[in-house]
C-alpha positions as CSV (number, residue, x, y, z in Angstrom):
1,M,139.6,123.3,97.0
2,N,136.0,121.4,95.6
3,R,138.4,118.8,94.2
4,L,140.1,117.9,97.4
5,I,137.0,117.9,99.0
6,A,135.5,115.9,96.5
7,L,139.0,113.8,96.7
8,S,137.9,113.5,100.9
9,L,135.2,112.0,100.5
10,G,135.7,109.4,97.9
11,L,138.2,107.9,100.0
12,L,136.4,108.1,103.3
13,A,133.5,106.2,101.8
14,Q,136.1,103.6,100.1
15,G,138.5,103.2,103.2
16,L,136.7,103.6,106.6
17,W,132.9,102.7,106.3
18,A,131.5,99.6,106.2
19,Q,129.5,100.4,103.5
20,W,125.2,100.4,102.0
21,G,127.3,100.1,98.6
22,P,129.1,101.8,98.2
23,W,128.0,103.2,94.6
24,T,127.9,105.4,91.7
25,E,125.6,105.2,89.0
26,G,126.4,106.5,85.7
27,W,123.1,105.6,83.7
28,S,124.6,104.0,80.8
29,A,124.0,100.4,82.5
30,G,120.1,101.2,82.3
31,L,117.7,101.6,85.6
32,S,117.7,97.9,86.6
33,A,118.7,99.2,89.8
34,W,116.1,101.4,90.2
35,Q,112.4,101.7,91.3
36,G,109.7,103.9,90.2
37,D,109.0,105.7,87.4
38,T,111.3,104.3,85.1
39,F,109.1,104.9,82.0
40,A,109.8,109.1,82.6
41,F,113.2,108.7,82.0
42,D,115.4,108.1,79.2
43,G,119.3,106.7,80.0
44,G,122.7,107.2,78.4
45,A,125.5,109.1,79.0
46,E,123.1,111.3,81.5
47,L,119.5,110.5,82.7
48,R,117.1,112.8,81.3
49,L,113.8,113.3,82.2
50,A,111.7,112.3,79.3
51,A,107.8,112.6,81.4
52,P,104.4,111.8,79.3
53,S,103.2,115.0,81.3
54,A,103.1,117.6,84.2
55,G,103.7,116.1,87.9
56,T,106.4,115.0,89.8
57,Y,108.2,111.9,89.0
58,A,111.0,109.9,90.8
59,L,114.1,107.1,91.0
60,W,114.3,105.1,94.2
61,R,116.9,102.1,95.5
62,T,116.9,100.7,98.9
63,G,119.1,99.0,101.6
64,M,120.1,99.6,105.0
65,G,122.6,102.3,106.3
66,T,123.2,104.6,109.0
67,R,125.6,107.7,109.5
68,P,128.0,108.5,108.4
69,A,127.1,108.7,105.3
70,Q,128.2,110.8,102.0
71,A,126.1,111.8,98.7
72,S,127.0,113.8,95.7
73,G,125.8,113.6,92.0
74,R,125.7,116.5,89.1
75,V,122.0,117.8,87.8
76,R,121.5,120.2,85.1
77,L,117.9,122.3,84.8
78,D,117.3,124.0,81.3
79,F,115.0,126.9,83.6
80,N,114.9,129.0,86.1
81,P,113.4,126.8,88.6
82,S,110.2,127.5,90.9
83,S,108.1,126.2,93.1
84,S,106.4,124.8,89.8
85,N,109.6,123.6,88.7
86,F,112.6,122.1,90.3
87,A,114.6,119.1,91.1
88,F,115.3,116.7,94.4
89,W,117.1,114.3,95.9
90,E,116.5,112.6,99.1
91,V,117.9,110.0,101.6
92,R,114.7,108.7,103.6
93,D,114.7,107.2,107.0
94,T,112.0,103.8,105.4
95,A,110.7,102.9,108.8
96,T,109.6,107.0,109.7
97,S,109.3,109.7,107.8
98,G,112.7,110.5,108.6
99,G,115.4,111.3,106.5
100,Y,116.4,114.5,104.3
101,R,116.0,116.0,101.4
102,L,117.8,118.3,99.1
103,E,116.0,120.9,96.9
104,F,117.4,122.3,93.8
105,G,116.0,126.3,93.1
106,R,112.2,125.4,94.7
107,S,112.7,128.2,97.1
108,S,114.6,131.5,96.6
109,D,116.4,129.9,94.1
110,Q,118.8,127.9,96.1
111,L,120.1,124.8,97.4
112,R,117.8,123.9,100.6
113,L,118.6,120.9,102.6
114,T,115.5,120.0,104.9
115,R,114.7,117.5,107.6
116,R,112.0,115.5,105.9
117,S,110.2,115.0,109.0
118,D,109.2,118.9,109.6
119,G,110.4,120.8,106.8
120,L,113.3,121.8,109.3
121,L,116.0,124.1,107.0
122,L,119.1,122.2,108.2
123,A,122.0,124.0,105.5
124,A,121.5,126.2,102.1
125,S,123.2,128.1,99.7
126,S,122.9,132.0,99.1
127,S,119.5,133.1,98.0
128,G,119.5,133.8,93.9
129,L,122.2,131.2,93.1
130,L,120.0,129.3,90.8
131,D,118.2,132.3,89.2
132,R,119.4,132.1,85.3
133,A,118.1,130.6,82.5
134,A,120.1,127.1,83.0
135,S,122.2,125.9,85.5
136,V,125.0,123.2,86.2
137,V,125.1,122.0,89.9
138,D,127.3,119.5,91.2
139,W,126.7,119.1,94.4
140,S,127.9,116.6,97.8
141,W,126.4,116.0,101.0
142,T,128.0,114.5,104.2
143,W,126.4,113.6,107.4
144,D,128.5,113.2,110.4
145,S,127.3,112.4,114.0
146,A,129.3,115.1,115.5
147,A,129.6,117.5,112.7
148,G,126.7,117.3,111.7
149,H,125.6,118.3,107.9
150,R,127.8,120.1,105.5
151,L,126.7,120.5,101.4
152,A,129.0,121.7,98.7
153,W,128.3,123.0,95.3
154,V,129.8,123.7,92.5
155,L,127.7,126.3,90.0
156,R,128.5,126.0,86.1
157,D,127.0,127.3,82.8
158,T,125.8,124.9,80.2
159,L,129.5,125.4,78.6
160,G,131.0,124.5,82.1
161,V,132.2,127.6,82.9
162,V,132.4,128.0,86.8
163,L,130.2,130.6,88.6
164,D,130.1,129.6,91.9
165,S,131.3,127.6,94.4
166,G,130.8,127.1,98.6
167,S,130.0,125.5,101.2
168,A,127.8,125.3,103.9
169,W,127.1,123.6,107.5
170,G,123.9,122.2,109.6
171,N,123.9,121.4,113.0
172,A,124.3,117.6,114.2
173,D,120.7,116.7,113.6
174,S,120.3,112.7,114.0
175,S,116.6,112.5,113.5
176,A,116.8,109.9,110.8
177,D,118.8,106.7,112.5
178,A,118.7,104.4,109.2
179,L,118.5,105.2,106.2
180,G,117.0,103.1,103.8
181,E,116.2,104.6,100.5
182,V,117.8,107.1,98.5
183,R,115.1,108.7,95.9
184,F,115.9,112.2,93.4
185,G,113.3,112.6,90.8
186,A,112.0,116.3,89.6
187,T,108.2,118.6,89.5
188,V,107.4,120.0,86.3
189,T,105.2,122.3,84.2
190,A,104.0,120.4,81.2
191,T,106.6,122.8,78.8
192,R,109.4,121.3,81.4
193,T,108.8,117.9,80.9
194,R,112.5,117.3,79.1
195,S,114.5,119.9,80.8
196,V,116.1,117.9,84.0
197,R,119.3,115.9,83.3
198,W,121.1,114.0,86.2
199,G,124.5,113.2,85.8
200,P,126.6,110.7,87.7
201,L,125.5,109.9,91.2
202,S,127.5,108.1,93.9
203,F,126.1,107.5,97.4
204,A,128.0,105.8,100.8
205,A,126.8,104.6,104.4
206,A,127.8,103.1,107.3
207,A,126.4,99.4,107.2
208,L,123.8,98.6,109.6
209,H,122.8,95.0,107.7
210,V,122.4,94.2,104.3
211,R,118.8,94.5,103.4
212,Q,117.8,90.7,102.1
213,P,116.3,91.2,98.7
214,L,112.7,91.6,98.1
215,A,110.8,88.8,97.3
216,A,109.5,87.7,93.6
217,A,105.8,88.5,93.4
218,R,103.8,85.1,93.0
219,P,100.4,84.0,92.0
220,G,98.0,85.4,94.9
221,D,100.2,88.4,95.4
222,V,97.8,90.6,93.0
223,A,93.8,91.0,92.3
224,V,92.9,92.7,88.7
225,T,89.5,94.8,90.3
226,E,88.6,97.1,86.8
227,F,89.0,97.0,83.6
228,L,88.1,99.6,80.7
229,V,88.3,98.4,77.4
230,D,86.6,101.5,75.5
231,P,87.2,104.8,77.2
232,D,85.3,106.8,74.3
233,P,82.4,108.3,74.0
234,R,83.6,109.5,77.9
235,V,80.9,109.5,79.9
236,S,83.0,113.4,81.7
237,W,85.6,115.4,80.9
238,Q,86.7,114.3,84.3
239,S,86.7,110.2,83.3
240,A,89.5,108.2,82.3
241,P,91.6,109.4,79.7
242,G,92.4,106.0,78.4
243,D,92.6,102.1,78.5
244,F,93.5,100.5,81.9
245,V,93.3,97.6,84.2
246,E,93.6,98.3,87.9
247,L,95.0,96.4,90.2
248,L,95.6,95.8,93.6
249,V,98.3,94.4,95.2
250,T,97.5,91.6,98.2
251,A,100.5,90.9,99.5
252,D,101.5,90.8,102.9
253,S,104.8,92.5,102.7
254,A,106.7,94.4,99.9
255,C,107.7,92.2,97.0
256,R,109.0,92.7,93.5
257,A,107.8,91.6,90.0
258,V,110.4,91.1,87.3
259,G,109.5,90.4,83.5
260,W,106.0,90.3,84.1
261,T,103.6,90.2,80.6
262,F,99.9,91.1,80.7
263,T,97.5,89.8,77.7
264,H,94.1,90.6,76.4
265,G,93.2,89.0,73.5
266,S,95.8,89.0,70.8
267,G,97.8,92.6,72.5
268,R,100.5,91.3,74.9
269,W,102.2,94.2,77.0
270,Q,105.9,93.5,78.4
271,L,105.8,95.5,82.0
272,P,108.3,97.3,83.5
273,D,110.4,95.6,86.6
274,R,108.5,97.2,89.4
275,V,108.2,97.0,93.6
276,L,105.0,96.1,94.8
277,Q,103.6,97.6,97.8
278,P,100.8,95.8,100.2
279,G,97.5,97.4,99.7
280,E,99.1,99.6,96.6
281,V,96.5,100.1,93.9
282,L,98.2,100.4,90.5
283,L,96.9,101.0,86.9
284,L,98.0,99.1,83.9
285,A,98.1,101.9,81.2
286,D,100.3,104.4,79.0
287,A,101.5,106.9,81.4
288,R,101.4,109.3,78.5
289,E,97.8,109.9,78.7
290,D,96.5,112.6,81.5
291,W,96.1,110.7,84.0
292,P,95.3,112.4,87.6
293,D,98.4,112.8,90.2
294,S,96.7,110.9,92.9
295,V,97.1,107.4,90.3
296,Q,99.8,105.2,90.4
297,I,101.1,104.0,86.8
298,W,102.5,100.8,85.8
299,N,103.2,101.5,82.2
300,A,101.7,99.7,79.7
301,P,100.4,101.3,76.3
302,L,97.3,99.0,76.2
303,E,95.1,99.0,73.5
304,L,92.6,96.7,74.9
305,T,89.6,94.9,72.5
306,A,86.0,95.7,72.7
307,S,85.0,92.2,72.1
308,A,85.2,89.0,74.1
309,A,89.0,88.3,75.3
310,F,90.6,86.4,77.6
311,W,92.9,88.2,79.8
312,S,96.0,86.9,82.1
313,L,98.8,88.3,84.1
314,E,101.9,86.1,84.0
315,T,105.3,86.0,85.9
316,A,108.4,85.7,84.1
317,D,108.3,82.2,84.5
318,S,104.6,81.9,82.8
319,Q,103.1,81.6,86.0
320,L,99.2,82.9,86.0
321,V,98.8,86.1,88.8
322,A,95.6,86.0,87.8
323,W,93.2,85.8,85.1
324,G,90.1,85.7,83.3
325,R,87.4,87.1,80.4
326,T,86.1,90.4,79.6
327,Q,83.0,90.2,77.4
328,P,80.5,92.9,76.4
329,D,77.0,90.9,77.7
330,M,78.9,91.8,81.4
331,H,77.4,95.0,81.1
332,Q,74.1,95.7,82.8
333,P,72.2,97.7,81.3
334,T,73.7,96.4,78.2
335,D,74.2,100.1,76.9
336,K,77.3,100.7,78.8
337,S,79.2,98.3,76.3
338,L,78.8,101.1,74.0
339,G,81.8,102.8,75.4
340,G,83.0,104.7,78.7
341,W,81.7,102.2,81.2
342,S,84.6,100.4,83.0
343,L,83.4,96.9,84.4
344,E,84.6,96.3,88.3
345,A,84.6,92.8,90.2
346,D,85.2,92.4,94.0
347,P,89.3,91.6,94.5
348,Q,88.8,87.8,95.8
349,L,86.5,86.9,93.4
350,A,87.9,88.9,90.0
351,A,88.7,85.7,88.1
352,M,84.7,84.6,87.8
353,T,83.3,85.9,85.1
354,R,80.1,86.2,86.6
355,V,80.9,88.6,89.5
356,W,82.1,91.2,87.0
357,Q,79.4,94.5,86.8
358,S,79.5,97.7,85.4
359,S,80.7,100.8,87.3
360,R,78.4,102.6,89.3
361,N,80.8,105.6,89.6
362,A,79.4,108.7,88.1
363,L,82.2,109.1,85.9
364,G,81.9,105.8,84.5
365,S,84.9,104.3,86.3
366,S,86.9,104.7,89.2
367,P,90.5,104.4,88.3
368,G,92.9,104.2,91.4
369,R,90.2,103.3,93.8
370,I,88.7,100.4,94.7
371,E,84.9,100.4,94.7
372,F,84.5,97.3,96.8
373,A,84.9,97.3,100.5
374,P,87.3,95.1,102.1
375,V,85.9,91.4,102.9
376,G,87.1,88.6,104.7
377,Q,89.1,85.2,103.4
378,R,85.9,83.7,101.3
379,K,86.1,79.6,101.2
380,G,84.0,77.3,99.7
381,G,81.4,78.3,97.3
382,I,79.8,76.0,94.8
383,L,77.2,76.3,92.8
384,G,76.1,73.2,90.8
385,L,73.7,73.4,87.6
386,L,73.0,70.5,85.6
387,A,71.8,71.0,81.9
388,D,71.8,68.5,78.9
389,S,73.7,65.8,81.3
390,V,76.5,67.9,81.7
391,L,76.9,69.1,85.5
392,H,78.8,72.9,85.7
393,V,80.4,72.9,88.9
394,D,81.1,77.2,89.8
395,W,83.5,77.4,92.2
396,R,83.0,81.0,94.3
397,H,86.9,81.3,94.5
398,P,89.2,79.7,91.3
399,L,91.0,76.6,91.6
400,P,94.8,76.3,90.4
401,L,94.7,75.4,86.8
402,S,97.3,72.6,87.1
403,T,95.2,70.6,89.1
404,P,94.1,66.8,87.6
405,A,91.4,66.9,86.3
406,H,88.9,65.5,88.6
407,Y,89.9,67.6,91.2
408,P,88.8,68.1,93.9
409,F,86.1,65.8,93.2
410,D,86.4,62.6,95.1
411,S,87.1,60.2,92.0
412,L,85.3,57.2,93.6
413,A,82.0,59.2,93.8
414,L,82.1,59.9,90.5
415,A,82.4,56.5,89.7
416,D,79.8,54.8,92.0
417,W,76.5,56.5,90.5
418,P,73.2,54.4,90.4
419,G,73.0,53.6,86.6
420,G,76.0,55.2,85.1
421,H,78.9,57.6,86.4
422,W,80.6,61.6,86.0
423,V,83.7,61.9,83.2
424,A,85.5,65.7,84.5
425,S,86.8,67.4,82.2
426,R,90.0,69.3,82.8
427,P,88.8,72.5,84.8
428,H,89.0,76.0,84.1
429,S,89.6,78.0,86.7
430,E,86.6,78.7,87.2
431,R,84.2,76.1,86.7
432,T,84.7,71.9,86.0
433,D,82.0,70.4,83.9
434,L,81.4,66.7,84.6
435,R,79.4,64.7,82.0
436,W,76.7,61.6,82.6
437,V,77.8,58.4,80.9
438,G,74.9,55.8,81.7
439,H,75.7,52.0,81.5
440,S,74.0,51.3,78.7
441,G,76.2,53.8,76.6
442,S,73.6,56.7,77.1
443,G,74.4,59.9,77.6
444,R,71.1,61.3,79.1
445,W,71.2,61.6,83.4
446,P,67.9,59.5,84.6
447,G,66.9,62.6,86.7
448,V,64.3,65.1,85.8
449,P,63.9,69.0,86.3
450,G,63.7,69.5,89.9
451,D,66.0,66.5,91.5
452,G,68.7,67.5,93.7
453,F,71.7,65.7,95.0
454,E,75.4,65.8,96.1
455,L,78.5,64.8,95.5
456,P,81.3,64.3,98.0
457,L,84.9,66.3,97.8
458,I,88.0,65.1,98.9
459,P,89.6,66.3,101.9
460,D,92.0,69.3,102.1
461,W,91.4,71.0,99.0
462,V,92.7,74.5,98.1
463,H,91.3,77.6,96.2
464,A,94.2,79.0,93.5
465,D,96.0,81.1,96.2
466,G,96.0,78.7,98.9
467,T,92.6,79.6,100.6
468,P,91.5,76.0,102.3
469,G,88.0,74.5,100.5
470,D,85.7,74.4,103.7
471,C,82.7,72.1,102.1
472,T,83.1,68.4,101.7
473,L,79.9,68.4,99.5
474,I,78.4,69.6,96.4
475,A,75.1,70.5,96.5
476,A,73.6,70.1,92.4
477,G,70.6,69.8,90.6
478,W,68.4,70.1,87.5
479,P,66.6,73.3,88.1
480,A,62.8,73.1,87.4
481,V,60.8,76.4,86.6
482,P,58.8,77.4,90.1
483,D,55.0,77.0,90.0
484,S,52.7,79.2,91.9
485,G,53.3,78.9,95.6
486,E,56.8,76.8,95.8
487,L,58.3,79.9,96.4
488,Q,57.4,82.4,99.0
489,I,58.4,86.2,100.1
490,T,59.4,86.1,103.5
491,E,61.1,89.2,104.5
492,I,61.0,93.1,103.0
493,L,62.8,96.4,103.5
494,F,60.9,99.0,102.2
495,N,62.0,102.3,104.2
496,P,65.9,102.0,104.2
497,L,68.3,103.5,106.5
498,P,69.5,107.2,104.0
499,G,72.2,105.7,101.5
500,E,71.3,102.2,101.7
501,G,68.8,100.2,99.1
502,R,65.5,98.2,99.8
503,F,65.7,94.2,99.7
504,A,63.3,91.3,99.4
505,E,63.9,87.4,100.5
506,L,62.6,84.5,98.9
507,R,62.3,81.5,100.0
508,N,62.0,78.2,98.5
509,L,59.0,76.0,99.7
510,S,59.0,72.8,97.5
511,G,61.1,69.9,97.8
512,R,62.6,71.1,94.0
513,V,65.3,72.4,92.8
514,L,64.0,76.1,91.4
515,D,65.4,77.7,88.6
516,L,65.1,81.8,89.0
517,S,66.4,83.5,85.9
518,Q,62.8,83.6,84.4
519,L,61.3,85.5,87.5
520,F,60.9,88.9,87.6
521,W,59.4,91.6,90.3
522,A,56.3,93.4,89.5
523,S,54.3,95.8,91.1
524,G,50.1,95.4,91.5
525,D,50.2,99.4,90.4
526,S,52.8,98.9,87.6
527,L,53.9,97.9,84.3
528,A,57.6,97.9,84.8
529,W,58.9,94.5,85.5
530,R,62.6,94.0,87.2
531,R,64.4,91.0,86.7
532,A,64.8,89.1,90.2
533,A,67.4,87.2,89.5
534,V,70.5,86.4,87.1
535,A,70.7,83.9,84.6
536,G,71.9,80.5,85.9
537,R,70.6,81.6,89.9
538,F,68.6,78.5,91.9
539,L,67.5,77.5,95.0
540,L,67.5,74.3,96.9
541,P,65.2,72.9,98.4
542,G,64.5,75.5,102.2
543,Q,67.0,77.4,100.7
544,V,66.8,81.8,100.8
545,M,67.9,84.3,98.8
546,F,67.5,88.4,98.7
547,G,66.7,90.9,95.4
548,A,68.2,93.9,95.5
549,A,69.3,96.5,93.2
550,D,72.6,96.3,94.8
551,P,73.0,93.2,96.8
552,L,76.7,93.4,97.6
553,A,75.7,96.8,99.4
554,V,72.9,94.8,101.6
555,A,75.3,91.9,102.3
556,R,77.7,94.3,103.7
557,R,75.2,96.6,105.9
558,Y,73.6,93.2,107.0
559,P,75.9,90.5,107.7
560,A,74.3,88.9,110.3
561,G,71.5,91.0,110.9
562,D,73.0,93.8,112.6
563,S,73.4,97.3,110.6
564,A,76.9,97.4,111.0
565,A,78.6,96.3,107.6
566,G,81.1,93.4,107.2
567,P,82.2,90.1,105.8
568,R,79.6,87.6,106.2
569,G,80.3,84.6,108.2
570,A,81.6,80.9,106.6
571,P,79.6,78.2,106.1
572,R,79.7,75.2,108.5
573,P,81.9,72.7,107.5
574,G,80.6,69.8,106.1
575,T,78.1,71.4,104.5
576,W,77.8,73.3,101.1
577,A,78.0,77.0,100.5
578,R,75.5,79.2,98.9
579,P,75.9,79.4,95.5
580,A,78.2,82.3,94.2
581,V,75.9,84.7,92.4
582,P,77.2,88.9,92.9
583,G,76.6,89.5,96.2
584,G,76.6,86.5,98.1
585,P,73.0,85.6,98.5
586,G,71.7,88.1,96.3
587,A,70.3,87.4,93.2
588,S,69.1,90.9,91.2
589,S,70.4,94.0,90.3
590,H,67.2,96.1,89.7
591,A,65.4,98.6,92.4
592,L,62.5,96.9,93.8
593,P,59.0,98.3,92.9
594,L,58.1,99.8,96.5
595,T,58.7,103.4,98.1
596,D,59.1,104.7,101.6
597,D,55.5,103.9,101.7
598,G,55.7,100.1,101.1
599,G,53.4,98.7,98.6
600,T,52.1,95.5,96.8
601,L,55.1,93.5,95.5
602,E,54.6,90.5,93.0
603,L,56.7,87.7,92.4
604,R,56.0,86.8,88.7
605,R,56.8,84.5,86.1
606,S,57.6,85.5,82.8
607,D,54.6,83.9,81.1
608,G,52.8,85.9,83.5
609,L,52.1,83.6,86.1
610,Q,52.1,85.1,89.8
611,I,54.2,82.8,92.0
612,D,53.8,85.1,94.9
613,W,52.5,88.4,96.4
614,A,52.7,90.5,99.5
615,R,51.4,93.5,101.2
616,V,53.2,96.0,103.4
617,S,53.5,99.2,104.7
618,P,54.4,101.4,108.0
619,H,50.6,100.5,109.7
620,Q,52.6,97.1,110.1
621,F,55.2,98.1,112.7
622,P,54.2,98.7,116.3
623,Q,53.0,102.2,117.1
624,K,55.8,103.1,119.1
625,I,58.1,102.8,115.8
626,R,55.3,104.2,113.5
627,E,55.6,107.6,116.2
628,T,59.3,108.2,115.9
629,P,60.6,110.4,113.2
630,G,62.4,107.8,111.1
631,K,58.9,105.7,110.9
632,G,61.6,102.5,111.1
633,E,64.0,102.9,108.4
634,G,66.4,100.3,108.4
635,M,64.0,97.8,109.7
636,S,62.6,95.2,108.1
637,L,59.2,93.0,108.0
638,E,58.6,89.5,108.2
639,R,56.1,87.4,106.9
640,R,53.8,85.6,110.0
641,G,52.5,83.0,107.7
642,P,50.9,82.6,104.4
643,D,48.9,85.2,104.7
644,P,50.4,88.1,101.8
645,D,49.5,90.3,104.3
646,D,50.3,89.3,107.6
647,W,53.5,91.0,108.3
648,A,55.5,92.0,111.8
649,H,58.4,93.5,112.7
650,T,60.4,91.5,115.2
651,R,64.0,92.5,115.6
652,T,65.5,96.5,116.7
653,D,67.1,98.4,114.3
654,S,68.0,95.6,111.7
655,A,67.3,92.9,109.0
656,T,68.7,89.5,108.4
657,P,68.4,89.2,104.2
658,G,69.3,85.5,102.9
659,R,69.0,84.7,107.0
660,W,67.2,81.5,107.7
661,P,65.9,80.7,109.9
662,Q,65.5,84.1,111.3
663,P,66.7,84.8,114.7
664,A,64.8,85.4,118.2
665,P,63.0,88.6,118.1
666,Q,64.0,91.6,120.1
667,P,62.2,94.4,121.9
668,S,61.9,98.1,120.0
669,E,62.9,100.8,122.1
670,G,64.1,104.6,122.0
671,Q,63.0,107.4,120.0
672,F,65.5,109.0,117.6
673,D,64.8,112.6,115.9
674,L,67.6,114.5,113.5
675,V,66.6,117.9,114.4
676,Q,69.2,119.4,111.6
677,R,70.5,117.4,108.9
678,Q,73.1,120.4,107.3
679,W,76.0,121.1,108.8
680,P,76.1,120.7,111.6
681,P,74.0,118.1,112.4
682,Q,72.2,117.6,115.6
683,L,70.7,114.5,116.8
684,A,68.0,114.0,119.8
685,W,67.5,111.0,121.6
686,N,64.6,109.2,124.3
687,L,65.6,106.6,125.9
688,D,64.8,104.6,128.7
689,P,65.6,106.2,132.1
690,D,66.2,103.4,134.6
691,R,69.3,102.2,132.5
692,A,72.5,104.0,131.9
693,W,73.9,105.0,128.2
694,L,77.2,104.7,126.8
695,L,77.1,106.6,123.3
696,E,79.8,106.0,120.5
697,T,79.5,107.8,116.3
698,R,81.3,107.7,113.5
699,W,81.2,108.7,110.0
700,T,80.4,106.6,107.3
701,D,80.6,106.7,103.1
702,P,77.2,105.8,101.9
703,D,78.0,103.5,99.7
704,G,79.4,101.4,102.7
705,R,83.1,101.2,101.4
706,W,84.7,102.3,104.4
707,A,84.1,104.0,108.0
708,T,86.1,106.1,110.5
709,P,86.4,104.6,113.9
710,W,83.8,104.4,116.3
711,T,84.1,107.6,119.2
712,A,85.0,106.0,122.8
713,P,82.2,105.6,124.7
714,Q,80.8,108.1,126.4
715,P,78.1,108.1,128.8
716,I,75.1,110.4,128.3
717,A,71.5,111.3,129.9
718,P,69.1,109.2,128.4
719,Q,67.4,112.3,127.3
720,H,69.6,114.7,125.0
721,Q,70.7,115.9,121.8
722,L,74.6,115.9,120.1
723,E,75.7,118.6,117.8
724,A,78.8,116.9,115.5
725,S,81.8,119.0,116.3
726,D,84.2,116.9,114.3
727,P,83.3,117.5,110.4
728,P,84.2,114.6,107.8
729,P,86.4,114.3,105.3
730,D,85.6,116.4,102.0
731,R,82.3,114.8,100.0
732,Q,79.1,116.0,100.0
733,N,77.3,112.9,101.5
734,W,77.9,110.9,104.6
735,L,76.3,109.1,106.8
736,W,75.8,110.0,110.6
737,E,76.0,106.4,112.7
738,F,75.5,106.0,116.1
739,R,75.8,103.1,118.9
740,F,73.7,103.5,122.0
741,T,74.5,100.9,124.4
742,P,72.6,100.3,127.9
743,S,73.6,98.6,130.9
744,E,71.5,95.7,130.1
745,G,69.8,94.8,126.9
746,R,70.7,94.9,123.3
747,P,72.5,97.6,121.9
748,I,70.5,100.5,119.7
749,R,71.9,101.3,116.2
750,R,70.5,104.2,114.4
751,S,72.4,105.9,111.0
752,Y,71.2,109.2,109.6
753,L,72.4,110.8,105.7
754,V,74.0,114.2,106.3
755,T,74.5,116.5,103.2
756,G,75.4,120.4,102.1
757,F,79.3,120.5,103.5
């Protein structure tokens, strides 16, 4: 009888349907047609689970079809199944959460066919069918729009003796109109990682259309966002168990990586074929290590070198997808280079050595989690630094390696120069060097320290990922060491919002290009000096920058003088962009020597010369702000003149780091008080009673990496209080943000740290 059932199903698949397939998989040809955890399965006459550790492992293949449909297969379980050890087979509607799932032994030791969308039981074997030390199940499933679902099985022992057979019918459920994926696998504990085997598997379905093959992934589709080259000593027992490289899929649609390789120093690893999904975060890592279940592994048994090394990710035809360099001195503080700490970078700037920084995660790394907030499209961004008559031009976003040597410079502009010309070397992805050659053969550029100049670029130049460059001029110079009075502290935020950081802004008052690498923040009552800028940082005349412990977080939180997070606007066409350093216009990685009550801030040269100083305190805010509970949290002070004590607050609930000239002043209004910081938090407010007000709220990560959507605007009374009603996701610390919008005037923003959930 069972043979007749199988025979009739086979004839139906071969003769009546326009098939997605049909296909039969016998495993002897390998897993080339399958996606997923290919590293966890060994092929042959049978497909055997060979998982590195406990967890759920699956393989799948895609197409497009609809009912009627049929599948059959064999599965062997070398254990008595349970909720922690079982096998499964699925057919999915990839456009929704629909489809069907067949489980072998997870519940009641039976075969169970359920609807994926809600778990509705459609058909099942008798309870206890698989309640034995080992089982071999031949199964089949048919789905017809009229007759519904039919599940059939033959149970054997490991010697082939038939123990049971039967079938069960489900209703004519049609919740999955399109079948886009077949998936199978197993969930196992550490002692059952090699105890599931799959025999031949077949499938056929009526075809809607043939799905177009996925496009091959190309350069620009993947960004490298994190490296851990030396996991020992581990910062914590929860830290990453081995070397890894974190990847972010930046492609707009699914694509396939076939024949890719990863190189680091002398090591080279062939990567298994894989389908890449948009926004997916993957780890190149040894799948045998004990990684958390939430981490997606692209198996590569990495052994990365802790010394300086070039790395690259390449396609099968040797096109560079991503590239760069790791080196120990990229860590700050330097003792993090001794092991256990990873290096991270903004996904859109990862090919640039200068933007990598030590992980700020308490575990030393954050595998599978992007630690940078999404940013908008980056453009331009050029830094020109003249030293030893060689102009080093660093591109904010890498250039294609295949470009001509002069690209994107105007060759005539390089040649038509008073007293000589510039000779361009073949560019690196992130830097081009221009060497000066005088008409007399002299190799010394005729300028002096402090001189600046411009070089035009060719129209319509592009970055490596195809992003157009919007700068038409290179601003370059020979930086000079600043003298007293050439730099001025112009803005200070000393009492930040909870979870945020302090910053101080500098403006170049001179007519010279100034080198900031020898400058330090100091305090009049402390011997501790904090470096103000990274090596190679300079300011052109009139340019502004800010210093902060976390410049990236400050730039995200105050993109344009507003306390909302977001990308900073692109430079205007026809100009040069601000120099590219970590944090955009920011240049420091050390906390300022200030408190919530202000203090004295000095800018000193390495030889001790005081360049400028300022003294700030809450008393410089208007009385109305000083009397509020927060006393000016998140509000900056701006310098009004040459007097180091002459500061004033000129705008509401905001700051403008790295922005000049400052926007027009805005009046401050409203009083706010976080009545209770523990759960459930409560906020009280006192607003202008002559205007109507709308309130929106949201929860935000204190690091500014993401936020929940704003609630719908709701009318509120000018004097009232609000208790939080929706708890945030499971985390210790959150920012509770408010946006008060008046019927006339500018909205008011507030943000408060809430703890202790």
